[in-house]
PDB file of N, CA, C and O in Angstrom:
ATOM      1  N   THR A   1     166.266  26.583  39.784  1.00  0.00           N
ATOM      2  CA  THR A   1     167.422  26.298  38.958  1.00  0.00           C
ATOM      3  C   THR A   1     167.029  25.266  37.926  1.00  0.00           C
ATOM      4  O   THR A   1     166.392  24.265  38.254  1.00  0.00           O
ATOM      5  N   ARG A   2     167.397  25.497  36.701  1.00  0.00           N
ATOM      6  CA  ARG A   2     167.078  24.546  35.637  1.00  0.00           C
ATOM      7  C   ARG A   2     167.737  23.208  35.917  1.00  0.00           C
ATOM      8  O   ARG A   2     168.885  23.137  36.355  1.00  0.00           O
ATOM      9  N   GLY A   3     166.986  22.150  35.653  1.00  0.00           N
ATOM     10  CA  GLY A   3     167.531  20.815  35.790  1.00  0.00           C
ATOM     11  C   GLY A   3     167.362  20.196  37.157  1.00  0.00           C
ATOM     12  O   GLY A   3     167.813  19.072  37.377  1.00  0.00           O
ATOM     13  N   PHE A   4     166.719  20.898  38.096  1.00  0.00           N
ATOM     14  CA  PHE A   4     166.536  20.366  39.441  1.00  0.00           C
ATOM     15  C   PHE A   4     165.057  20.326  39.779  1.00  0.00           C
ATOM     16  O   PHE A   4     164.388  21.359  39.802  1.00  0.00           O
ATOM     17  N   GLY A   5     164.556  19.143  40.038  1.00  0.00           N
ATOM     18  CA  GLY A   5     163.186  18.990  40.492  1.00  0.00           C
ATOM     19  C   GLY A   5     162.161  19.565  39.539  1.00  0.00           C
ATOM     20  O   GLY A   5     162.373  19.622  38.328  1.00  0.00           O
ATOM     21  N   ARG A   6     161.069  19.981  40.097  1.00  0.00           N
ATOM     22  CA  ARG A   6     159.982  20.548  39.312  1.00  0.00           C
ATOM     23  C   ARG A   6     160.387  21.939  38.846  1.00  0.00           C
ATOM     24  O   ARG A   6     160.711  22.803  39.661  1.00  0.00           O
ATOM     25  N   VAL A   7     160.368  22.148  37.566  1.00  0.00           N
ATOM     26  CA  VAL A   7     160.829  23.432  37.023  1.00  0.00           C
ATOM     27  C   VAL A   7     159.676  24.171  36.353  1.00  0.00           C
ATOM     28  O   VAL A   7     159.752  24.538  35.181  1.00  0.00           O
ATOM     29  N   GLY A   8     158.634  24.375  37.101  1.00  0.00           N
ATOM     30  CA  GLY A   8     157.516  25.143  36.592  1.00  0.00           C
ATOM     31  C   GLY A   8     156.443  24.279  35.958  1.00  0.00           C
ATOM     32  O   GLY A   8     156.684  23.144  35.548  1.00  0.00           O
ATOM     33  N   HIS A   9     155.281  24.840  35.892  1.00  0.00           N
ATOM     34  CA  HIS A   9     154.173  24.199  35.205  1.00  0.00           C
ATOM     35  C   HIS A   9     153.353  25.312  34.576  1.00  0.00           C
ATOM     36  O   HIS A   9     153.668  26.490  34.748  1.00  0.00           O
ATOM     37  N   GLY A  10     152.325  24.958  33.862  1.00  0.00           N
ATOM     38  CA  GLY A  10     151.555  25.975  33.170  1.00  0.00           C
ATOM     39  C   GLY A  10     152.465  26.733  32.221  1.00  0.00           C
ATOM     40  O   GLY A  10     153.337  26.142  31.584  1.00  0.00           O
ATOM     41  N   SER A  11     152.266  28.028  32.126  1.00  0.00           N
ATOM     42  CA  SER A  11     153.066  28.818  31.190  1.00  0.00           C
ATOM     43  C   SER A  11     154.523  28.934  31.621  1.00  0.00           C
ATOM     44  O   SER A  11     155.388  29.167  30.777  1.00  0.00           O
ATOM     45  N   MET A  12     154.821  28.780  32.909  1.00  0.00           N
ATOM     46  CA  MET A  12     156.220  28.900  33.362  1.00  0.00           C
ATOM     47  C   MET A  12     157.089  27.743  32.863  1.00  0.00           C
ATOM     48  O   MET A  12     158.310  27.877  32.792  1.00  0.00           O
ATOM     49  N   ARG A  13     156.480  26.625  32.521  1.00  0.00           N
ATOM     50  CA  ARG A  13     157.295  25.526  31.981  1.00  0.00           C
ATOM     51  C   ARG A  13     157.949  25.948  30.668  1.00  0.00           C
ATOM     52  O   ARG A  13     159.028  25.462  30.330  1.00  0.00           O
ATOM     53  N   TRP A  14     157.298  26.856  29.918  1.00  0.00           N
ATOM     54  CA  TRP A  14     157.900  27.348  28.676  1.00  0.00           C
ATOM     55  C   TRP A  14     159.222  28.049  28.954  1.00  0.00           C
ATOM     56  O   TRP A  14     160.187  27.900  28.204  1.00  0.00           O
ATOM     57  N   PHE A  15     159.257  28.820  30.048  1.00  0.00           N
ATOM     58  CA  PHE A  15     160.489  29.522  30.403  1.00  0.00           C
ATOM     59  C   PHE A  15     161.582  28.521  30.759  1.00  0.00           C
ATOM     60  O   PHE A  15     162.697  28.601  30.242  1.00  0.00           O
ATOM     61  N   PHE A  16     161.261  27.580  31.642  1.00  0.00           N
ATOM     62  CA  PHE A  16     162.269  26.626  32.098  1.00  0.00           C
ATOM     63  C   PHE A  16     162.697  25.665  31.001  1.00  0.00           C
ATOM     64  O   PHE A  16     163.791  25.104  31.065  1.00  0.00           O
ATOM     65  N   ALA A  17     161.856  25.469  30.000  1.00  0.00           N
ATOM     66  CA  ALA A  17     162.222  24.627  28.860  1.00  0.00           C
ATOM     67  C   ALA A  17     162.986  25.427  27.799  1.00  0.00           C
ATOM     68  O   ALA A  17     163.438  24.867  26.800  1.00  0.00           O
ATOM     69  N   GLY A  18     163.125  26.733  28.019  1.00  0.00           N
ATOM     70  CA  GLY A  18     163.831  27.580  27.063  1.00  0.00           C
ATOM     71  C   GLY A  18     163.011  27.906  25.830  1.00  0.00           C
ATOM     72  O   GLY A  18     163.558  28.343  24.817  1.00  0.00           O
ATOM     73  N   GLU A  19     161.694  27.697  25.906  1.00  0.00           N
ATOM     74  CA  GLU A  19     160.831  27.918  24.744  1.00  0.00           C
ATOM     75  C   GLU A  19     160.371  29.372  24.613  1.00  0.00           C
ATOM     76  O   GLU A  19     160.156  29.860  23.503  1.00  0.00           O
ATOM     77  N   LYS A  20     160.219  30.062  25.748  1.00  0.00           N
ATOM     78  CA  LYS A  20     159.766  31.452  25.729  1.00  0.00           C
ATOM     79  C   LYS A  20     160.510  32.242  26.796  1.00  0.00           C
ATOM     80  O   LYS A  20     160.972  31.688  27.793  1.00  0.00           O
ATOM     81  N   SER A  21     160.615  33.540  26.569  1.00  0.00           N
ATOM     82  CA  SER A  21     161.233  34.418  27.567  1.00  0.00           C
ATOM     83  C   SER A  21     160.191  34.814  28.606  1.00  0.00           C
ATOM     84  O   SER A  21     158.992  34.633  28.390  1.00  0.00           O
ATOM     85  N   ILE A  22     160.642  35.345  29.718  1.00  0.00           N
ATOM     86  CA  ILE A  22     159.709  35.806  30.744  1.00  0.00           C
ATOM     87  C   ILE A  22     158.850  36.946  30.200  1.00  0.00           C
ATOM     88  O   ILE A  22     157.689  37.083  30.588  1.00  0.00           O
ATOM     89  N   THR A  23     159.403  37.759  29.312  1.00  0.00           N
ATOM     90  CA  THR A  23     158.616  38.825  28.687  1.00  0.00           C
ATOM     91  C   THR A  23     157.502  38.243  27.835  1.00  0.00           C
ATOM     92  O   THR A  23     156.379  38.746  27.866  1.00  0.00           O
ATOM     93  N   ASP A  24     157.791  37.191  27.074  1.00  0.00           N
ATOM     94  CA  ASP A  24     156.757  36.521  26.277  1.00  0.00           C
ATOM     95  C   ASP A  24     155.641  35.987  27.174  1.00  0.00           C
ATOM     96  O   ASP A  24     154.458  36.113  26.858  1.00  0.00           O
ATOM     97  N   ILE A  25     156.035  35.392  28.290  1.00  0.00           N
ATOM     98  CA  ILE A  25     155.047  34.817  29.205  1.00  0.00           C
ATOM     99  C   ILE A  25     154.208  35.916  29.843  1.00  0.00           C
ATOM    100  O   ILE A  25     152.991  35.771  29.958  1.00  0.00           O
ATOM    101  N   ARG A  26     154.827  36.999  30.255  1.00  0.00           N
ATOM    102  CA  ARG A  26     154.065  38.115  30.835  1.00  0.00           C
ATOM    103  C   ARG A  26     153.069  38.668  29.827  1.00  0.00           C
ATOM    104  O   ARG A  26     151.922  38.948  30.175  1.00  0.00           O
ATOM    105  N   ASN A  27     153.499  38.826  28.583  1.00  0.00           N
ATOM    106  CA  ASN A  27     152.598  39.327  27.550  1.00  0.00           C
ATOM    107  C   ASN A  27     151.433  38.372  27.330  1.00  0.00           C
ATOM    108  O   ASN A  27     150.297  38.809  27.147  1.00  0.00           O
ATOM    109  N   TYR A  28     151.705  37.087  27.347  1.00  0.00           N
ATOM    110  CA  TYR A  28     150.660  36.073  27.199  1.00  0.00           C
ATOM    111  C   TYR A  28     149.674  36.159  28.369  1.00  0.00           C
ATOM    112  O   TYR A  28     148.462  36.147  28.152  1.00  0.00           O
ATOM    113  N   GLN A  29     150.170  36.244  29.587  1.00  0.00           N
ATOM    114  CA  GLN A  29     149.306  36.287  30.769  1.00  0.00           C
ATOM    115  C   GLN A  29     148.500  37.589  30.828  1.00  0.00           C
ATOM    116  O   GLN A  29     147.356  37.592  31.283  1.00  0.00           O
ATOM    117  N   ARG A  30     149.081  38.666  30.379  1.00  0.00           N
ATOM    118  CA  ARG A  30     148.434  39.983  30.436  1.00  0.00           C
ATOM    119  C   ARG A  30     147.120  39.989  29.654  1.00  0.00           C
ATOM    120  O   ARG A  30     146.171  40.671  30.040  1.00  0.00           O
ATOM    121  N   ASP A  31     147.064  39.238  28.566  1.00  0.00           N
ATOM    122  CA  ASP A  31     145.914  39.300  27.663  1.00  0.00           C
ATOM    123  C   ASP A  31     144.892  38.181  27.854  1.00  0.00           C
ATOM    124  O   ASP A  31     143.893  38.135  27.136  1.00  0.00           O
ATOM    125  N   LYS A  32     145.122  37.287  28.802  1.00  0.00           N
ATOM    126  CA  LYS A  32     144.176  36.198  29.040  1.00  0.00           C
ATOM    127  C   LYS A  32     142.920  36.709  29.736  1.00  0.00           C
ATOM    128  O   LYS A  32     142.960  37.707  30.455  1.00  0.00           O
ATOM    129  N   GLU A  33     141.797  36.011  29.515  1.00  0.00           N
ATOM    130  CA  GLU A  33     140.569  36.398  30.212  1.00  0.00           C
ATOM    131  C   GLU A  33     140.691  36.122  31.715  1.00  0.00           C
ATOM    132  O   GLU A  33     140.281  36.937  32.542  1.00  0.00           O
ATOM    133  N   TYR A  34     141.253  34.975  32.049  1.00  0.00           N
ATOM    134  CA  TYR A  34     141.463  34.604  33.450  1.00  0.00           C
ATOM    135  C   TYR A  34     142.955  34.604  33.727  1.00  0.00           C
ATOM    136  O   TYR A  34     143.738  34.012  32.985  1.00  0.00           O
ATOM    137  N   ALA A  35     143.330  35.266  34.785  1.00  0.00           N
ATOM    138  CA  ALA A  35     144.744  35.571  35.015  1.00  0.00           C
ATOM    139  C   ALA A  35     145.580  34.431  35.576  1.00  0.00           C
ATOM    140  O   ALA A  35     146.807  34.529  35.582  1.00  0.00           O
ATOM    141  N   GLY A  36     144.979  33.383  36.034  1.00  0.00           N
ATOM    142  CA  GLY A  36     145.757  32.323  36.656  1.00  0.00           C
ATOM    143  C   GLY A  36     145.821  32.520  38.165  1.00  0.00           C
ATOM    144  O   GLY A  36     145.344  33.527  38.687  1.00  0.00           O
ATOM    145  N   ASN A  37     146.413  31.556  38.860  1.00  0.00           N
ATOM    146  CA  ASN A  37     146.381  31.596  40.312  1.00  0.00           C
ATOM    147  C   ASN A  37     147.738  31.764  40.980  1.00  0.00           C
ATOM    148  O   ASN A  37     147.813  31.771  42.208  1.00  0.00           O
ATOM    149  N   ALA A  38     148.795  31.899  40.221  1.00  0.00           N
ATOM    150  CA  ALA A  38     150.125  31.997  40.823  1.00  0.00           C
ATOM    151  C   ALA A  38     150.291  33.211  41.744  1.00  0.00           C
ATOM    152  O   ALA A  38     150.774  33.043  42.864  1.00  0.00           O
ATOM    153  N   PRO A  39     149.915  34.423  41.325  1.00  0.00           N
ATOM    154  CA  PRO A  39     150.125  35.564  42.227  1.00  0.00           C
ATOM    155  C   PRO A  39     149.434  35.440  43.589  1.00  0.00           C
ATOM    156  O   PRO A  39     150.078  35.684  44.609  1.00  0.00           O
ATOM    157  N   PRO A  40     148.148  35.070  43.647  1.00  0.00           N
ATOM    158  CA  PRO A  40     147.573  34.937  44.988  1.00  0.00           C
ATOM    159  C   PRO A  40     148.179  33.786  45.789  1.00  0.00           C
ATOM    160  O   PRO A  40     148.230  33.850  47.017  1.00  0.00           O
ATOM    161  N   MET A  41     148.630  32.753  45.120  1.00  0.00           N
ATOM    162  CA  MET A  41     149.262  31.645  45.838  1.00  0.00           C
ATOM    163  C   MET A  41     150.574  32.087  46.498  1.00  0.00           C
ATOM    164  O   MET A  41     150.972  31.533  47.523  1.00  0.00           O
ATOM    165  N   ARG A  42     151.233  33.069  45.917  1.00  0.00           N
ATOM    166  CA  ARG A  42     152.499  33.563  46.472  1.00  0.00           C
ATOM    167  C   ARG A  42     152.310  34.719  47.449  1.00  0.00           C
ATOM    168  O   ARG A  42     153.286  35.183  48.038  1.00  0.00           O
ATOM    169  N   ALA A  43     151.078  35.196  47.635  1.00  0.00           N
ATOM    170  CA  ALA A  43     150.835  36.465  48.338  1.00  0.00           C
ATOM    171  C   ALA A  43     150.751  36.365  49.851  1.00  0.00           C
ATOM    172  O   ALA A  43     150.863  37.391  50.522  1.00  0.00           O
ATOM    173  N   VAL A  44     150.562  35.195  50.415  1.00  0.00           N
ATOM    174  CA  VAL A  44     150.391  35.096  51.875  1.00  0.00           C
ATOM    175  C   VAL A  44     151.528  35.772  52.644  1.00  0.00           C
ATOM    176  O   VAL A  44     151.239  36.558  53.547  1.00  0.00           O
ATOM    177  N   PRO A  45     152.792  35.514  52.343  1.00  0.00           N
ATOM    178  CA  PRO A  45     153.864  36.161  53.126  1.00  0.00           C
ATOM    179  C   PRO A  45     153.834  37.688  53.067  1.00  0.00           C
ATOM    180  O   PRO A  45     154.339  38.357  53.968  1.00  0.00           O
ATOM    181  N   LEU A  46     153.245  38.235  52.011  1.00  0.00           N
ATOM    182  CA  LEU A  46     153.208  39.689  51.878  1.00  0.00           C
ATOM    183  C   LEU A  46     152.328  40.343  52.942  1.00  0.00           C
ATOM    184  O   LEU A  46     152.482  41.531  53.224  1.00  0.00           O
ATOM    185  N   GLY A  47     151.418  39.590  53.527  1.00  0.00           N
ATOM    186  CA  GLY A  47     150.569  40.115  54.586  1.00  0.00           C
ATOM    187  C   GLY A  47     151.319  40.443  55.868  1.00  0.00           C
ATOM    188  O   GLY A  47     150.780  41.111  56.750  1.00  0.00           O
ATOM    189  N   PHE A  48     152.551  39.980  55.976  1.00  0.00           N
ATOM    190  CA  PHE A  48     153.370  40.253  57.167  1.00  0.00           C
ATOM    191  C   PHE A  48     154.258  41.486  56.994  1.00  0.00           C
ATOM    192  O   PHE A  48     154.987  41.862  57.913  1.00  0.00           O
ATOM    193  N   LEU A  49     154.199  42.108  55.831  1.00  0.00           N
ATOM    194  CA  LEU A  49     154.950  43.347  55.602  1.00  0.00           C
ATOM    195  C   LEU A  49     154.289  44.499  56.355  1.00  0.00           C
ATOM    196  O   LEU A  49     153.143  44.379  56.786  1.00  0.00           O
ATOM    197  N   PRO A  50     155.005  45.615  56.515  1.00  0.00           N
ATOM    198  CA  PRO A  50     154.345  46.802  57.059  1.00  0.00           C
ATOM    199  C   PRO A  50     153.130  47.145  56.185  1.00  0.00           C
ATOM    200  O   PRO A  50     153.199  47.050  54.960  1.00  0.00           O
ATOM    201  N   THR A  51     152.038  47.537  56.807  1.00  0.00           N
ATOM    202  CA  THR A  51     150.775  47.725  56.093  1.00  0.00           C
ATOM    203  C   THR A  51     150.880  48.655  54.887  1.00  0.00           C
ATOM    204  O   THR A  51     150.200  48.448  53.881  1.00  0.00           O
ATOM    205  N   GLU A  52     151.727  49.675  54.984  1.00  0.00           N
ATOM    206  CA  GLU A  52     151.835  50.632  53.874  1.00  0.00           C
ATOM    207  C   GLU A  52     152.558  50.057  52.662  1.00  0.00           C
ATOM    208  O   GLU A  52     152.536  50.672  51.596  1.00  0.00           O
ATOM    209  N   LYS A  53     153.187  48.915  52.788  1.00  0.00           N
ATOM    210  CA  LYS A  53     153.915  48.306  51.675  1.00  0.00           C
ATOM    211  C   LYS A  53     153.166  47.139  51.026  1.00  0.00           C
ATOM    212  O   LYS A  53     153.558  46.677  49.954  1.00  0.00           O
ATOM    213  N   ILE A  54     152.109  46.667  51.654  1.00  0.00           N
ATOM    214  CA  ILE A  54     151.446  45.447  51.187  1.00  0.00           C
ATOM    215  C   ILE A  54     150.933  45.576  49.757  1.00  0.00           C
ATOM    216  O   ILE A  54     151.239  44.726  48.921  1.00  0.00           O
ATOM    217  N   ASN A  55     150.169  46.606  49.459  1.00  0.00           N
ATOM    218  CA  ASN A  55     149.604  46.724  48.108  1.00  0.00           C
ATOM    219  C   ASN A  55     150.698  46.821  47.056  1.00  0.00           C
ATOM    220  O   ASN A  55     150.627  46.156  46.023  1.00  0.00           O
ATOM    221  N   GLN A  56     151.694  47.634  47.309  1.00  0.00           N
ATOM    222  CA  GLN A  56     152.786  47.818  46.353  1.00  0.00           C
ATOM    223  C   GLN A  56     153.483  46.487  46.056  1.00  0.00           C
ATOM    224  O   GLN A  56     153.714  46.150  44.895  1.00  0.00           O
ATOM    225  N   TYR A  57     153.809  45.747  47.088  1.00  0.00           N
ATOM    226  CA  TYR A  57     154.511  44.480  46.900  1.00  0.00           C
ATOM    227  C   TYR A  57     153.605  43.413  46.306  1.00  0.00           C
ATOM    228  O   TYR A  57     154.075  42.559  45.554  1.00  0.00           O
ATOM    229  N   ALA A  58     152.322  43.443  46.628  1.00  0.00           N
ATOM    230  CA  ALA A  58     151.390  42.483  46.043  1.00  0.00           C
ATOM    231  C   ALA A  58     151.267  42.694  44.537  1.00  0.00           C
ATOM    232  O   ALA A  58     151.146  41.729  43.783  1.00  0.00           O
ATOM    233  N   ILE A  59     151.297  43.931  44.105  1.00  0.00           N
ATOM    234  CA  ILE A  59     151.247  44.221  42.664  1.00  0.00           C
ATOM    235  C   ILE A  59     152.549  43.804  41.997  1.00  0.00           C
ATOM    236  O   ILE A  59     152.523  43.260  40.893  1.00  0.00           O
ATOM    237  N   ILE A  60     153.673  44.043  42.633  1.00  0.00           N
ATOM    238  CA  ILE A  60     154.959  43.573  42.100  1.00  0.00           C
ATOM    239  C   ILE A  60     154.930  42.051  41.966  1.00  0.00           C
ATOM    240  O   ILE A  60     155.383  41.502  40.962  1.00  0.00           O
ATOM    241  N   ASN A  61     154.400  41.379  42.976  1.00  0.00           N
ATOM    242  CA  ASN A  61     154.274  39.930  42.950  1.00  0.00           C
ATOM    243  C   ASN A  61     153.478  39.477  41.727  1.00  0.00           C
ATOM    244  O   ASN A  61     153.910  38.581  41.001  1.00  0.00           O
ATOM    245  N   ALA A  62     152.337  40.082  41.502  1.00  0.00           N
ATOM    246  CA  ALA A  62     151.502  39.699  40.358  1.00  0.00           C
ATOM    247  C   ALA A  62     152.212  39.988  39.040  1.00  0.00           C
ATOM    248  O   ALA A  62     152.227  39.152  38.137  1.00  0.00           O
ATOM    249  N   ASP A  63     152.792  41.162  38.939  1.00  0.00           N
ATOM    250  CA  ASP A  63     153.427  41.561  37.681  1.00  0.00           C
ATOM    251  C   ASP A  63     154.655  40.735  37.329  1.00  0.00           C
ATOM    252  O   ASP A  63     155.087  40.731  36.176  1.00  0.00           O
ATOM    253  N   ALA A  64     155.222  40.036  38.303  1.00  0.00           N
ATOM    254  CA  ALA A  64     156.401  39.207  38.016  1.00  0.00           C
ATOM    255  C   ALA A  64     156.108  38.159  36.960  1.00  0.00           C
ATOM    256  O   ALA A  64     156.968  37.854  36.134  1.00  0.00           O
ATOM    257  N   THR A  65     154.904  37.604  36.975  1.00  0.00           N
ATOM    258  CA  THR A  65     154.563  36.560  36.011  1.00  0.00           C
ATOM    259  C   THR A  65     153.209  36.759  35.346  1.00  0.00           C
ATOM    260  O   THR A  65     152.998  36.285  34.230  1.00  0.00           O
ATOM    261  N   HIS A  66     152.287  37.453  36.011  1.00  0.00           N
ATOM    262  CA  HIS A  66     150.918  37.578  35.525  1.00  0.00           C
ATOM    263  C   HIS A  66     150.446  39.033  35.619  1.00  0.00           C
ATOM    264  O   HIS A  66     149.608  39.343  36.466  1.00  0.00           O
ATOM    265  N   PRO A  67     150.956  39.922  34.783  1.00  0.00           N
ATOM    266  CA  PRO A  67     150.594  41.346  34.875  1.00  0.00           C
ATOM    267  C   PRO A  67     149.187  41.603  34.335  1.00  0.00           C
ATOM    268  O   PRO A  67     149.010  42.222  33.286  1.00  0.00           O
ATOM    269  N   HIS A  68     148.228  41.128  35.052  1.00  0.00           N
ATOM    270  CA  HIS A  68     146.819  41.185  34.665  1.00  0.00           C
ATOM    271  C   HIS A  68     146.062  41.863  35.798  1.00  0.00           C
ATOM    272  O   HIS A  68     146.379  41.624  36.963  1.00  0.00           O
ATOM    273  N   PRO A  69     145.071  42.699  35.498  1.00  0.00           N
ATOM    274  CA  PRO A  69     144.345  43.389  36.571  1.00  0.00           C
ATOM    275  C   PRO A  69     143.747  42.432  37.604  1.00  0.00           C
ATOM    276  O   PRO A  69     143.787  42.714  38.802  1.00  0.00           O
ATOM    277  N   LYS A  70     143.201  41.323  37.158  1.00  0.00           N
ATOM    278  CA  LYS A  70     142.608  40.359  38.106  1.00  0.00           C
ATOM    279  C   LYS A  70     143.681  39.711  38.976  1.00  0.00           C
ATOM    280  O   LYS A  70     143.437  39.441  40.152  1.00  0.00           O
ATOM    281  N   ALA A  71     144.848  39.462  38.427  1.00  0.00           N
ATOM    282  CA  ALA A  71     145.941  38.874  39.201  1.00  0.00           C
ATOM    283  C   ALA A  71     146.440  39.856  40.256  1.00  0.00           C
ATOM    284  O   ALA A  71     146.764  39.461  41.376  1.00  0.00           O
ATOM    285  N   ARG A  72     146.500  41.127  39.896  1.00  0.00           N
ATOM    286  CA  ARG A  72     146.927  42.150  40.856  1.00  0.00           C
ATOM    287  C   ARG A  72     145.945  42.245  42.021  1.00  0.00           C
ATOM    288  O   ARG A  72     146.350  42.267  43.183  1.00  0.00           O
ATOM    289  N   VAL A  73     144.659  42.300  41.702  1.00  0.00           N
ATOM    290  CA  VAL A  73     143.636  42.397  42.743  1.00  0.00           C
ATOM    291  C   VAL A  73     143.654  41.156  43.625  1.00  0.00           C
ATOM    292  O   VAL A  73     143.565  41.268  44.848  1.00  0.00           O
ATOM    293  N   ALA A  74     143.768  39.989  43.030  1.00  0.00           N
ATOM    294  CA  ALA A  74     143.794  38.754  43.814  1.00  0.00           C
ATOM    295  C   ALA A  74     144.995  38.718  44.753  1.00  0.00           C
ATOM    296  O   ALA A  74     144.882  38.282  45.898  1.00  0.00           O
ATOM    297  N   SER A  75     146.135  39.174  44.269  1.00  0.00           N
ATOM    298  CA  SER A  75     147.337  39.201  45.096  1.00  0.00           C
ATOM    299  C   SER A  75     147.161  40.154  46.278  1.00  0.00           C
ATOM    300  O   SER A  75     147.524  39.818  47.406  1.00  0.00           O
ATOM    301  N   VAL A  76     146.614  41.325  46.027  1.00  0.00           N
ATOM    302  CA  VAL A  76     146.368  42.295  47.105  1.00  0.00           C
ATOM    303  C   VAL A  76     145.359  41.726  48.106  1.00  0.00           C
ATOM    304  O   VAL A  76     145.547  41.850  49.316  1.00  0.00           O
ATOM    305  N   LEU A  77     144.295  41.106  47.606  1.00  0.00           N
ATOM    306  CA  LEU A  77     143.269  40.578  48.505  1.00  0.00           C
ATOM    307  C   LEU A  77     143.815  39.492  49.430  1.00  0.00           C
ATOM    308  O   LEU A  77     143.518  39.486  50.625  1.00  0.00           O
ATOM    309  N   VAL A  78     144.602  38.585  48.887  1.00  0.00           N
ATOM    310  CA  VAL A  78     145.159  37.523  49.722  1.00  0.00           C
ATOM    311  C   VAL A  78     146.142  38.102  50.738  1.00  0.00           C
ATOM    312  O   VAL A  78     146.140  37.697  51.901  1.00  0.00           O
ATOM    313  N   ALA A  79     146.971  39.034  50.314  1.00  0.00           N
ATOM    314  CA  ALA A  79     147.918  39.646  51.251  1.00  0.00           C
ATOM    315  C   ALA A  79     147.180  40.402  52.354  1.00  0.00           C
ATOM    316  O   ALA A  79     147.556  40.317  53.523  1.00  0.00           O
ATOM    317  N   ARG A  80     146.136  41.136  51.988  1.00  0.00           N
ATOM    318  CA  ARG A  80     145.371  41.885  52.997  1.00  0.00           C
ATOM    319  C   ARG A  80     144.582  40.941  53.908  1.00  0.00           C
ATOM    320  O   ARG A  80     144.440  41.216  55.099  1.00  0.00           O
ATOM    321  N   ALA A  81     144.076  39.853  53.374  1.00  0.00           N
ATOM    322  CA  ALA A  81     143.386  38.874  54.212  1.00  0.00           C
ATOM    323  C   ALA A  81     144.361  38.261  55.220  1.00  0.00           C
ATOM    324  O   ALA A  81     144.011  38.034  56.378  1.00  0.00           O
ATOM    325  N   THR A  82     145.568  38.000  54.770  1.00  0.00           N
ATOM    326  CA  THR A  82     146.597  37.483  55.676  1.00  0.00           C
ATOM    327  C   THR A  82     146.876  38.485  56.777  1.00  0.00           C
ATOM    328  O   THR A  82     146.941  38.124  57.952  1.00  0.00           O
ATOM    329  N   GLU A  83     147.042  39.738  56.401  1.00  0.00           N
ATOM    330  CA  GLU A  83     147.292  40.782  57.403  1.00  0.00           C
ATOM    331  C   GLU A  83     146.130  40.820  58.417  1.00  0.00           C
ATOM    332  O   GLU A  83     146.355  40.872  59.626  1.00  0.00           O
ATOM    333  N   PHE A  84     144.911  40.795  57.915  1.00  0.00           N
ATOM    334  CA  PHE A  84     143.752  40.882  58.807  1.00  0.00           C
ATOM    335  C   PHE A  84     143.645  39.655  59.713  1.00  0.00           C
ATOM    336  O   PHE A  84     143.450  39.789  60.921  1.00  0.00           O
ATOM    337  N   LEU A  85     143.770  38.471  59.136  1.00  0.00           N
ATOM    338  CA  LEU A  85     143.539  37.237  59.902  1.00  0.00           C
ATOM    339  C   LEU A  85     144.698  36.826  60.798  1.00  0.00           C
ATOM    340  O   LEU A  85     144.487  36.245  61.862  1.00  0.00           O
ATOM    341  N   LEU A  86     145.922  37.125  60.370  1.00  0.00           N
ATOM    342  CA  LEU A  86     147.073  36.635  61.117  1.00  0.00           C
ATOM    343  C   LEU A  86     147.874  37.704  61.845  1.00  0.00           C
ATOM    344  O   LEU A  86     148.601  37.393  62.788  1.00  0.00           O
ATOM    345  N   VAL A  87     147.754  38.942  61.428  1.00  0.00           N
ATOM    346  CA  VAL A  87     148.539  40.006  62.065  1.00  0.00           C
ATOM    347  C   VAL A  87     147.662  40.887  62.953  1.00  0.00           C
ATOM    348  O   VAL A  87     147.998  41.123  64.113  1.00  0.00           O
ATOM    349  N   LEU A  88     146.558  41.369  62.425  1.00  0.00           N
ATOM    350  CA  LEU A  88     145.742  42.321  63.170  1.00  0.00           C
ATOM    351  C   LEU A  88     144.794  41.660  64.174  1.00  0.00           C
ATOM    352  O   LEU A  88     144.521  42.225  65.234  1.00  0.00           O
ATOM    353  N   LYS A  89     144.300  40.484  63.851  1.00  0.00           N
ATOM    354  CA  LYS A  89     143.407  39.769  64.770  1.00  0.00           C
ATOM    355  C   LYS A  89     144.240  39.121  65.860  1.00  0.00           C
ATOM    356  O   LYS A  89     145.308  38.572  65.592  1.00  0.00           O
ATOM    357  N   ASP A  90     143.752  39.186  67.086  1.00  0.00           N
ATOM    358  CA  ASP A  90     144.505  38.516  68.131  1.00  0.00           C
ATOM    359  C   ASP A  90     143.730  37.447  68.783  1.00  0.00           C
ATOM    360  O   ASP A  90     144.233  36.786  69.692  1.00  0.00           O
TER     361      ASP A  90
END
């Protein structure tokens, strides 16, 4: 919520400051050489989804803010690592 606590950093601060739309930010992130780290940082909980949904949701996660091929792969990898290390391993 705007006006409460930390309201984004990096490119997301532009959104919370009203300087750019989320579409502008996605377009900016899409064309960067390095995609940023937000999608993989958010991906751990996705590893607890049913296995057939993990990749789909990990890509949705990445595309929310960083629709970049590297961000998508990183999100899937972290979610799958979570599934392997915390769900499938006993």
